[in-house]
C-alpha positions as CSV (number, residue, x, y, z in Angstrom):
1,M,-71.7,-53.8,46.4
2,R,-68.8,-52.7,48.5
3,R,-66.9,-55.9,47.5
4,N,-67.0,-54.8,43.8
5,L,-65.6,-51.3,44.5
6,P,-61.9,-52.3,44.4
7,F,-62.4,-54.1,41.1
8,A,-64.2,-51.1,39.7
9,A,-61.4,-48.8,40.8
10,A,-58.8,-51.1,39.4
11,A,-60.7,-51.2,36.1
12,V,-60.9,-47.5,35.9
13,L,-57.3,-47.2,36.7
14,L,-56.4,-49.7,34.0
15,V,-58.5,-47.8,31.5
16,L,-56.8,-44.5,32.5
17,V,-53.3,-46.2,32.1
18,V,-54.3,-47.6,28.7
19,L,-55.7,-44.2,27.7
20,V,-52.6,-42.3,28.8
21,S,-50.2,-44.9,27.2
22,S,-52.1,-44.5,23.9
23,M,-51.7,-40.7,23.8
24,F,-48.5,-38.9,22.7
25,T,-47.7,-35.3,21.8
26,V,-45.6,-34.3,18.8
27,D,-43.6,-31.1,19.4
28,Q,-43.3,-28.4,16.7
29,R,-39.6,-29.2,16.6
30,Q,-40.1,-32.9,15.9
31,F,-41.3,-35.5,13.4
32,A,-42.7,-38.8,14.7
33,I,-43.0,-42.3,13.3
34,V,-45.4,-44.9,14.7
35,F,-44.2,-48.4,14.6
36,Q,-46.3,-51.6,14.9
37,F,-44.2,-54.7,15.5
38,G,-41.2,-53.0,14.1
39,E,-42.8,-51.8,10.9
40,V,-43.6,-48.2,10.0
41,K,-47.3,-47.7,10.6
42,D,-47.7,-43.9,10.4
43,V,-45.6,-40.8,9.9
44,I,-46.6,-37.6,11.7
45,T,-45.1,-34.4,10.6
46,K,-47.5,-31.9,12.2
47,P,-47.4,-31.0,15.9
48,G,-50.3,-31.9,18.2
49,L,-51.9,-34.7,20.2
50,N,-52.0,-38.1,18.7
51,F,-53.0,-41.7,19.6
52,K,-51.5,-45.1,19.2
53,W,-52.4,-48.6,20.2
54,P,-50.8,-49.4,23.5
55,L,-48.4,-52.4,23.8
56,I,-48.5,-53.2,20.1
57,Q,-47.3,-49.7,18.8
58,N,-44.4,-47.5,19.8
59,V,-43.3,-44.0,18.7
60,R,-39.9,-42.6,17.8
61,F,-39.2,-38.9,17.5
62,F,-36.8,-37.1,15.1
63,D,-35.6,-33.6,15.2
64,N,-36.8,-31.5,12.3
65,R,-34.6,-28.5,13.0
66,I,-31.4,-27.6,11.1
67,L,-28.6,-29.8,12.4
68,T,-24.9,-29.4,12.1
69,Y,-22.2,-31.8,11.1
70,D,-18.8,-30.4,12.0
71,A,-15.8,-32.6,11.2
72,P,-13.6,-33.2,14.3
73,D,-10.4,-33.1,12.3
74,P,-9.5,-31.2,9.1
75,E,-9.3,-33.2,5.9
76,R,-6.2,-33.2,3.6
77,F,-6.9,-32.4,-0.1
78,I,-4.5,-32.0,-3.1
79,T,-4.9,-29.0,-5.4
80,S,-4.2,-29.1,-9.2
81,E,-0.7,-27.9,-8.4
82,K,-0.1,-31.0,-6.3
83,K,0.0,-28.9,-3.2
84,P,-1.5,-30.4,0.0
85,M,-4.1,-28.3,1.9
86,L,-5.9,-28.9,5.2
87,V,-9.6,-28.1,4.9
88,D,-11.9,-27.7,7.9
89,A,-15.6,-27.7,6.8
90,Y,-19.0,-28.1,8.3
91,V,-22.5,-29.0,6.9
92,K,-25.9,-27.7,7.8
93,W,-28.6,-30.3,7.1
94,R,-32.2,-31.2,8.1
95,I,-34.6,-34.1,7.7
96,I,-37.2,-33.6,5.0
97,D,-38.5,-37.2,4.6
98,V,-38.5,-38.8,8.0
99,K,-39.6,-42.2,6.7
100,Q,-36.9,-42.4,4.1
101,Y,-34.4,-41.1,6.6
102,Y,-35.3,-44.0,9.0
103,I,-35.2,-46.6,6.2
104,S,-31.7,-45.3,5.0
105,V,-29.9,-44.8,8.3
106,Q,-32.3,-46.3,10.8
107,G,-32.8,-42.9,12.2
108,D,-29.3,-42.8,13.6
109,E,-27.8,-39.3,13.4
110,A,-24.2,-40.7,13.7
111,R,-24.8,-42.9,10.6
112,A,-26.2,-39.9,8.8
113,H,-23.1,-37.9,9.6
114,I,-20.9,-40.6,8.3
115,R,-22.9,-40.7,5.0
116,L,-22.8,-36.8,4.7
117,S,-19.1,-36.6,5.5
118,Q,-18.2,-39.2,2.9
119,T,-20.3,-37.4,0.3
120,V,-19.0,-33.9,1.1
121,N,-15.4,-35.0,1.4
122,A,-15.5,-36.7,-2.0
123,L,-17.0,-33.6,-3.7
124,L,-14.5,-31.3,-2.0
125,R,-11.6,-33.5,-3.1
126,G,-12.8,-33.3,-6.7
127,E,-13.3,-29.5,-6.6
128,F,-9.9,-28.9,-5.0
129,G,-8.2,-31.2,-7.5
130,K,-9.5,-28.9,-10.3
131,R,-8.2,-25.6,-8.8
132,T,-5.0,-23.9,-7.8
133,V,-4.1,-22.8,-4.2
134,H,-5.1,-19.2,-4.9
135,E,-8.4,-20.3,-6.2
136,V,-9.3,-22.5,-3.3
137,V,-8.1,-20.0,-0.7
138,S,-9.8,-16.9,-2.0
139,G,-10.5,-16.8,-5.7
140,E,-13.2,-19.4,-6.1
141,R,-14.0,-20.3,-2.5
142,E,-17.6,-19.3,-2.7
143,K,-18.1,-21.1,-5.9
144,I,-16.6,-24.3,-4.4
145,M,-19.0,-24.2,-1.5
146,D,-22.1,-23.5,-3.8
147,E,-21.2,-26.4,-6.1
148,V,-20.5,-28.8,-3.3
149,R,-23.7,-27.9,-1.5
150,A,-25.8,-28.4,-4.7
151,Q,-24.2,-31.8,-5.5
152,A,-24.3,-33.0,-1.9
153,D,-27.9,-32.0,-1.6
154,A,-28.8,-34.0,-4.7
155,D,-27.2,-37.1,-3.1
156,A,-28.6,-36.5,0.4
157,R,-32.2,-36.5,-0.9
158,S,-31.9,-40.2,-1.4
159,I,-31.7,-40.6,2.4
160,G,-34.5,-38.1,3.1
161,V,-32.1,-35.3,4.0
162,Q,-31.7,-31.7,2.7
163,I,-28.2,-30.1,2.7
164,V,-28.9,-26.5,3.7
165,D,-25.3,-25.2,3.5
166,V,-21.7,-26.3,3.2
167,R,-19.1,-23.9,4.6
168,L,-15.3,-24.0,4.5
169,K,-14.1,-22.7,7.9
170,R,-10.4,-22.9,7.2
171,V,-8.2,-23.7,4.2
172,D,-4.5,-23.8,5.1
173,Y,-1.2,-25.6,4.4
174,P,-0.1,-28.5,6.6
175,Q,2.4,-27.6,9.3
176,E,5.4,-28.9,7.5
177,V,4.4,-27.0,4.3
178,S,3.5,-23.9,6.3
179,D,7.0,-23.7,7.8
180,S,8.6,-23.9,4.4
181,V,6.2,-21.3,3.0
182,F,6.8,-18.9,5.9
183,R,10.5,-19.2,5.5
184,R,10.2,-18.6,1.8
185,M,8.0,-15.6,2.4
186,E,10.4,-14.3,5.0
187,T,13.3,-14.6,2.6
188,E,11.3,-12.9,-0.1
189,R,10.3,-10.0,2.2
190,K,13.9,-9.6,3.3
191,R,15.0,-9.5,-0.3
192,V,12.4,-6.9,-1.1
193,A,13.4,-4.9,2.0
194,N,17.1,-5.0,1.1
195,G,16.2,-3.9,-2.4
196,L,14.1,-1.0,-1.1
197,R,17.0,0.0,1.3
198,S,19.5,0.0,-1.6
199,D,17.2,2.1,-3.8
200,G,16.6,4.4,-0.9
201,A,20.4,4.8,-0.2
202,A,21.0,5.4,-3.9
203,Q,18.3,8.0,-4.0
204,A,19.7,9.6,-0.8
205,E,23.2,9.8,-2.3
206,K,21.7,11.3,-5.5
207,I,19.7,13.9,-3.6
208,K,22.8,14.7,-1.4
209,A,25.0,15.1,-4.4
210,D,22.5,17.3,-6.1
211,A,22.1,19.4,-2.9
212,D,25.9,19.7,-2.7
213,R,26.1,20.8,-6.3
214,Q,23.4,23.3,-5.8
215,R,25.1,24.6,-2.7
216,E,28.4,25.1,-4.6
217,V,26.6,26.8,-7.4
218,I,24.8,29.1,-5.0
219,I,28.0,29.9,-3.1
220,A,29.8,30.6,-6.4
221,E,27.1,32.8,-7.7
222,A,26.8,34.6,-4.4
223,Y,30.6,35.2,-4.4
224,R,30.5,36.3,-8.0
225,D,27.7,38.8,-7.2
226,A,29.5,39.9,-4.0
227,Q,32.7,40.5,-5.9
228,R,30.8,42.4,-8.7
229,T,29.0,44.5,-6.1
230,K,32.3,45.1,-4.2
231,G,34.0,46.0,-7.5
232,E,31.2,48.4,-8.4
233,G,31.4,49.9,-4.9
234,D,35.2,50.3,-5.2
235,A,34.8,51.8,-8.6
236,K,32.2,54.2,-7.3
237,A,34.4,55.1,-4.3
238,T,37.4,55.6,-6.6
239,S,35.3,57.8,-8.8
240,I,34.2,59.9,-5.9
241,Y,37.7,60.1,-4.5
242,G,38.9,61.1,-8.0
243,Q,36.2,63.8,-8.3
244,A,37.0,65.1,-4.8
245,F,40.7,65.1,-5.6
246,G,40.0,66.9,-8.8
247,H,38.0,69.6,-7.0
248,N,40.5,70.3,-4.2
249,P,43.7,68.2,-4.3
250,E,45.1,69.9,-1.2
251,F,42.0,69.0,0.9
252,Y,41.9,65.5,-0.4
253,S,45.6,65.0,0.6
254,F,44.9,66.5,4.0
255,Y,41.8,64.1,4.5
256,R,43.8,61.1,3.5
257,S,46.6,62.0,5.8
258,L,44.2,62.4,8.7
259,D,42.8,59.0,8.0
260,A,46.3,57.5,7.9
261,Y,47.1,59.1,11.3
262,R,43.9,57.7,12.7
263,Q,44.7,54.2,11.5
264,S,48.4,54.4,12.6
265,F,47.7,55.7,16.2
266,K,44.5,53.7,16.9
267,S,46.1,51.7,19.8
268,K,48.2,53.1,22.6
269,S,50.5,50.1,22.4
270,D,51.3,50.7,18.7
271,V,54.9,51.9,18.0
272,L,55.8,53.7,14.8
273,V,59.4,54.6,14.0
274,V,59.3,57.3,11.4
275,D,61.7,60.3,10.7
276,P,59.9,63.4,12.0
277,S,60.9,65.3,8.9
278,S,59.3,62.8,6.6
279,E,56.4,63.7,4.4
280,F,54.1,61.6,6.6
281,F,54.1,64.3,9.3
282,K,53.5,67.1,6.7
283,Y,50.2,68.2,8.3
284,L,51.5,67.9,11.9
285,K,54.4,70.2,11.6
286,G,52.4,73.4,11.6
287,S,49.7,72.4,14.0
288,G,51.2,74.4,17.1
289,K,50.1,77.8,18.3
290,N,52.2,79.6,15.8
291,G,51.3,77.3,12.9
292,K,49.3,78.6,9.9
């Protein structure tokens, strides 16, 4: 009895090994294909615990999540204007028919990327060839991506793949063209700037000339009004003087003489040589104690 225990334990262990090797789990993020002698025996698309025949069957797992193909280098396309453009794009895709996917590309993701890149690049080349630079850069960029996605998806179905999205990350001129474009843009901006400066200088001169003209007109009108006011004042003063002279000529003559004395002897340094008997001193002659 005791001699048979090692054999029984070995048998149990063998059974356990066979049982464990026949079990496999499919994750919710995976598809699985069961092969028997290299041929597809079963396709498992739902997660859970599954069984296979040990030794004669093997299992391969495939990712069922959305995958990304991002080209390492931008592609060069020609627009309808014969202008070269560098285009950097990426593709979002997923496996929808894992058996067809395996048959078409042997389940190799790198081979699937080559197939997708060829399809997308050919479609983009055709779409760019029908459009101008403005249309591919901004005008119809969304339309290009939608059309390429739809056509690429129709082609990718033949290998069991769905194209979820095609995006253009960057659409730009090549370096040699960009330098030429930037120089042309710089020249054009300078031309516009010089034109604006010339227009501004002309407007400034026009405004300055108009301001000078208005200044001269205002000064002339002010001088005219001042002269008119001064003339009216002089006329009024003359009228008052005339009326005063008419009422009392002697007092008017006396007042004017006093004003003349005040102006003549305003400063002590002033020297006036006049004959004492002249008419100028008429009202000073009788100003002493005995004067009348």
